[in-house]
N, C-alpha and C positions, 0 to 999 in steps of 0.2 A: 041680871047684870048686863050693862052695856059692854059691848066688845068693839074696840076700834082696831082695825087691821090696816097696816100699810103694806101693800104689795110692792116689792122693789126688786132691783137686780144689781149685782155688783158692778156692772159696766155702765150703769145709768147715773150720769152726773147730777140731774135734778134730784134723784133719790139720795145721793150722797149729801146734798145740801139740805134736804128735808129731814133726814134721819135725826140730827141733833135737836131739831125743833120738835119733832114727834116725841122723842125721848123726854124732852123737858116738859111737854104737856102731860105726858104719862105720869111724871112725878108729881105734877100739880093736881092731878085728877084721880084721887084714890077710889072713887066710886065706879070706876070703869076699868076694864081689863084691856091692855094694849099689847099688840103683837105685830112683829115685823116678819113678813113672809117673803123669802127669796123665790121668785117665780121659776128660776132655773133649777133650784133644789126641790121645789114643791110644785111640779108641773100639774099634777092632778088637781090640787086645790085651786090653782090659777085657772084651770079649765072649768072646774065646777062653778066658779064665780064669774066666768066669761071675762077674764082680765085681758084686755087688748092693748093696754098701754100702761107704762109705769112712769112715775109712781101713781098708784091708785089707792085712795084712802076710802075705807068702808066702815060704816056703822052697822053693827049686827045686834039685833035683839031677838031673843027666843029663836036663835038659829036662822033668822030671816034677815035679809038685807033691808035696811031702812033708808040709808042714804049712801051716796057714792060721790066721790070727788076725784077727778082724773087730772093729772098734771102737777106741775110744781105748785107748792103751797107754802104759805107763810103761817104764822101762829094764828092769825085771825081766821083764815080759811079753814084750817084744821079744826079750830074750836067751833066753827059753825056746824060741824058734824054732830057735836054733842048737844 
């Protein structure tokens, strides 16, 4: 199963703007698992995936990163991950 992860932070304004878009896409895409990870609460995971900026969107298949999108994103850009 495809997994789409949004790495974000509570202090990040572009993350706050992207979160509702990400959640809407997750509701429209039942064949993928969507997860939001706060980098301040999950530092180890952020380090494991070498997250250097937020928001970062990542497509993961079979526990391997397939695609990455860094920075503010709209519906079209996020859907490009899929």
